[in-house]
C-alpha positions in Angstrom: 15.0 -1.8 23.8 13.4 -1.5 20.4 15.9 -1.5 17.5 16.1 -1.9 13.7 19.2 -3.4 12.0 19.7 -3.3 8.2 20.9 -6.6 6.8 21.1 -6.2 3.0 17.5 -5.9 1.7 16.0 -6.9 5.1 15.2 -4.7 8.0 15.5 -6.8 11.2 13.3 -5.5 14.1 13.6 -6.4 17.7 11.6 -5.2 20.8 11.5 -6.6 24.3 8.5 -8.7 23.3 8.7 -9.5 19.6 11.0 -10.1 16.6 10.0 -9.1 13.1 11.5 -8.3 9.7 10.6 -6.2 6.7 11.8 -6.9 3.1 12.6 -4.0 0.9 13.2 -6.1 -2.2 11.7 -9.4 -3.5 8.4 -10.4 -1.9 7.6 -7.1 -0.3 5.2 -5.2 2.0 4.1 -5.9 5.5 6.1 -8.1 7.9 8.2 -10.8 6.2 7.2 -14.5 6.1 7.9 -16.4 9.2 9.7 -13.5 10.9 7.1 -12.3 13.4 8.0 -14.2 16.7 6.5 -13.9 20.2 9.4 -13.9 22.6 7.2 -15.2 25.5 6.2 -18.4 23.8 8.4 -18.9 20.8 5.4 -18.8 18.5 6.1 -17.7 14.9 3.9 -16.6 12.0 3.4 -19.5 9.7 2.0 -18.0 6.5 3.4 -15.8 3.8 3.8 -12.6 5.9 1.5 -10.1 7.7 -0.4 -7.2 6.2 0.7 -8.0 2.7 -0.4 -5.5 0.0 -2.1 -6.2 -3.4 -3.8 -3.9 -5.9 -6.5 -1.3 -6.3 -9.9 -2.6 -7.4 -13.6 -1.7 -7.8 -16.8 -3.8 -7.8 -18.0 -5.2 -11.1 -16.7 -7.5 -13.9 -14.6 -6.2 -16.7 -16.9 -7.7 -19.3 -17.5 -4.5 -21.1 -13.9 -3.6 -21.4 -11.6 -4.2 -24.3 -8.4 -6.1 -23.6 -6.6 -2.7 -23.9 -8.9 -1.2 -21.3 -8.7 -4.2 -19.0 -4.9 -4.2 -19.2 -4.9 -7.3 -17.1 -8.0 -9.6 -16.6 -9.2 -10.5 -13.2 -9.0 -14.3 -12.7 -12.5 -15.7 -12.6 -11.7 -19.0 -10.9 -14.5 -19.6 -8.4 -12.2 -21.7 -6.1 -9.8 -18.7 -5.9 -12.1 -15.6 -6.0 -15.6 -16.9 -5.8 -18.5 -15.4 -7.7 -17.6 -11.9 -6.4 -17.5 -9.4 -9.2 -14.3 -7.3 -9.2 -12.0 -5.7 -11.7 -8.7 -3.9 -11.4 -8.2 -0.2 -11.2 -4.4 0.0 -10.8 -1.7 -2.6 -10.7 0.7 -4.4 -10.2 0.1 -6.7 -7.2 2.6 -5.0 -4.8 3.8 -8.1 -2.9 4.8 -10.2 -5.9 5.5 -7.7 -8.6 6.7 -4.4 -7.2 10.1 -5.9 -6.7 11.5 -3.1 -4.6 9.9 -0.5 -2.3 11.1 2.9 -1.2 11.3 3.1 2.6 12.5 5.0 5.6 13.0 3.9 9.2 12.6 5.9 12.5 13.7 5.2 16.1 11.7 6.8 18.9 11.6 6.6 22.6 10.5 3.0 23.3 9.6 2.2 19.7 10.9 1.8 16.1 9.0 2.1 12.8 9.2 1.5 9.1 7.4 3.4 6.3 7.3 2.0 2.8 5.6 3.3 -0.3 5.0 2.5 -4.0 3.3 4.2 -7.0 1.2 1.9 -9.1 2.5 1.7 -12.6 -0.5 0.4 -14.6 -4.1 1.6 -14.8 -7.3 0.3 -16.5 -10.1 1.9 -18.5 -8.3 5.1 -19.3 -7.4 5.9 -15.7 -4.1 7.5 -14.7 -1.4 5.2 -13.2 0.6 6.4 -10.3 -1.7 6.3 -7.2 0.4 6.1 -4.1 0.3 3.2 -1.6 2.0 3.9 1.8 2.3 1.6 4.8 3.5 2.6 8.2 4.5 0.0 10.8 5.2 0.9 14.5 6.8 -1.7 16.9 6.6 -0.5 20.5 8.4 -2.0 23.5 6.2 -3.6 26.2 3.6 -5.2 24.0 3.3 -8.3 21.8 1.8 -6.5 18.9 2.6 -3.8 16.3 0.5 -1.0 14.9 0.0 -0.3 11.2 -1.7 1.8 8.6 -2.3 1.5 4.9 -3.0 4.7 3.0 -3.9 5.1 -0.6 -3.8 8.5 -2.4 -5.7 8.1 -5.6 -5.0 9.8 -8.9 -8.4 8.9 -10.2 -12.1 9.5 -9.5 -13.4 6.1 -8.5 -17.0 5.5 -7.4 -16.1 2.6 -5.1 -12.3 2.3 -4.7 -11.1 -0.9 -3.0 -7.6 -1.8 -1.7 -6.9 -5.6 -1.3 -4.7 -6.9 1.5 -4.0 -9.9 3.7 -5.2 -9.4 7.3 -3.6 -10.7 9.4 -2.0 -13.0 6.8 -2.5 -16.3 5.1 -2.0 -19.5 7.2 -0.1 -22.4 5.8 -0.9 -25.8 7.2 -1.0 -29.6 6.5 -4.2 -31.0 7.8 -4.5 -28.4 10.5 -1.1 -29.2 11.9 -0.1 -25.6 12.5 -3.2 -24.2 14.2 -6.1 -25.2 16.5 -8.8 -22.8 15.5 -9.8 -19.6 13.8 -11.8 -16.7 15.3 -13.8 -14.3 13.2 -15.5 -11.5 15.2 -18.4 -11.6 12.7 -18.8 -15.3 12.8 -17.3 -16.9 16.0 -14.9 -19.8 16.6 -14.0 -22.3 13.8 -12.1 -25.5 14.5 -9.1 -26.4 12.3 -11.3 -29.2 10.9 -13.5 -26.6 9.2 -10.5 -26.1 6.8 -9.8 -29.7 6.0 -11.1 -29.5 2.4 -10.9 -26.6 -0.1 -13.9 -24.3 -0.5 -14.4 -21.0 -2.3 -14.5 -17.5 -0.6 -18.2 -17.1 -1.0 -19.2 -20.6 0.3 -18.6 -20.0 4.0 -17.3 -17.4 6.5 -17.6 -14.5 4.0 -18.0 -11.0 5.4 -19.7 -8.3 3.2 -20.5 -4.8 4.4 -24.3 -4.4 4.5 -25.1 -8.1 4.2 -25.9 -8.2 8.0 -25.3 -6.2 11.1 -21.9 -4.6 11.3 -19.6 -6.2 13.9 -18.7 -4.2 17.0 -15.0 -5.2 16.3 -13.3 -6.4 13.1 -11.0 -9.1 14.4 -9.6 -12.1 12.4 -7.3 -14.4 14.3 -6.0 -18.0 14.6 -4.6 -19.9 17.5 -1.2 -21.5 16.6 0.3 -24.7 17.8 3.8 -24.5 19.5 5.6 -27.8 19.5 2.2 -29.5 19.0 0.6 -27.8 22.0 -1.9 -25.0 22.2 -0.1 -21.7 21.7 -1.1 -18.0 21.6 -3.4 -16.3 19.0 -2.1 -14.3 16.1 -4.7 -11.6 15.4 -5.2 -8.9 12.8 -7.6 -6.2 13.9 -9.0 -3.4 11.6 -9.7 -0.6 14.1 -12.7 0.9 12.2 -15.0 -1.9 11.2 -16.8 0.4 8.8 -13.6 0.5 6.7 -13.9 -3.1 5.7 -15.9 -3.8 2.5 -15.3 -7.5 2.2 -13.3 -10.2 4.0 -12.7 -13.8 3.1 -11.6 -16.7 5.2 -11.5 -19.8 3.0 -9.4 -22.9 2.3 -7.3 -23.1 -0.9 -4.3 -25.2 0.1 -3.9 -22.7 2.9 -6.3 -20.6 4.9 -6.7 -17.4 2.9 -7.4 -14.3 4.9 -8.1 -11.7 2.2 -9.6 -8.3 3.2 -10.7 -5.3 1.1 -11.0 -1.8 2.6 -12.9 1.1 1.0 -15.8 0.7 -1.3 -16.5 4.4 -1.0 -16.3 7.2 -3.7 -12.8 8.7 -3.9 -11.9 11.7 -6.1 -8.5 12.3 -7.5 -6.2 13.6 -4.7 -8.2 12.1 -1.9 -7.1 9.3 0.3 -8.4 5.9 1.6 -6.9 4.5 4.8 -7.3 2.0 7.5 -5.4 1.3 10.7 -4.6 -2.0 12.4 -3.2 -3.8 15.4 -1.5 -7.1 14.6 0.1 -9.4 17.2 0.1 -12.1 19.7 -2.6 -12.5 22.3 -3.4 -15.1 25.0 -7.1 -15.1 24.2 -9.9 -13.2 22.5 -10.7 -11.2 25.6 -7.2 -9.8 25.5 -7.7 -8.9 21.8 -11.0 -7.1 22.6 -9.4 -5.1 25.4 -6.6 -3.8 23.1 -9.1 -3.2 20.3 -11.3 -1.1 22.5 -8.3 1.0 23.5 -7.7 2.1 19.9 -11.2 1.6 18.4 -12.2 3.8 15.5 -8.8 4.8 14.4 -8.2 5.0 10.6 -4.7 6.6 10.4 -1.4 6.1 12.1 0.9 9.1 12.4 4.5 8.3 13.3 8.0 9.9 13.4 11.0 9.8 15.7 9.1 12.3 17.9 6.3 9.7 18.6 3.3 7.9 17.2 -0.5 8.2 17.5 -3.5 6.6 16.1 -6.0 9.1 14.6 
C-alpha cells in the first residue's frame, strides 16, 4: 500500500513497486538522489535526482544588459552550455539555492502525492521577482513509475518564457560502468561508448523545436546495469512533445539530461506547464505503451480525492 513517512527534512515514499524520497531542505525539488528504487530488480537511480528544477530563462544573450539588469550572468562556457544563446529571467536555481521548499502531502486510494512550491526571489532587466514554481508528484500502487507536473505562474510578460529542468535526471558514471545505453525518441539508441569523452550540448544529440520534424513521443531514457548485468530502463517522458523547446544529452563528467519547456509568449498571471511520466521499464515498447495512454497531457491535478492528467 502506498505511504509517505516524514523523516526530518525527508519525505520517504513507498508503493508496492517503488521506493522514493523527496527532500524539503538542502538540495531540493523532484525525487532525491539515489532514492528511486525499482522493487522488482533492485535498480536505483544513479544521478543527482529526478525532475530537478532550475530557473526561468529566455532566448538571447545578455550582452545589452548592464550588470544591474543582468543580476547574474549566464555562464558562457561552451563545454557546459554550448553556443546556445540564453539569459536569465528569474532566479535562483531552485535545486541548489532555494534551500527550503514549502510542501504538502496527500494520501489517496492506492496512491500518495507531494506538492512543492517556491517563489523566485530575483529578476532581471526590470522584471518583477516572485513568479511561482509548483511541482506535483503522484506515486500510484501497481506501476513502476510516478506521474508529475511542473507549473510556472509568471508575474511578467515574457515573449518566450523557458523553464529549465533535468529530465529524467543526470546520469553519473565512470567509463559507462553504470549504464549500457541511452534512448532518445528523436535520435534513437546510443551506446555507453558514445559518452566516453566530454562533448558540448550542441555537438551531438541536441533537440531543438522546429529544427526538424517533431517527435511522436518525447522520451529520454537510459538502461542501467544491476550488479554488472543489463537492468531495466529509467525513462523520463514529457507527455506533450510540443511543450519541449530544447533538450540536451551530452557528456560533461556525467551524462547531462537538460530539458527546457516553453518558449511561448506568456503574460503576467498566465501559466506554463508540462506533465511527465518517470519510471522503470523493461524496454522501449513498454515506455511507448504507457506514453500513449497519457499522450498530450500538460497538467496533473491531484488531491486526496484522486488524480488525473489533463
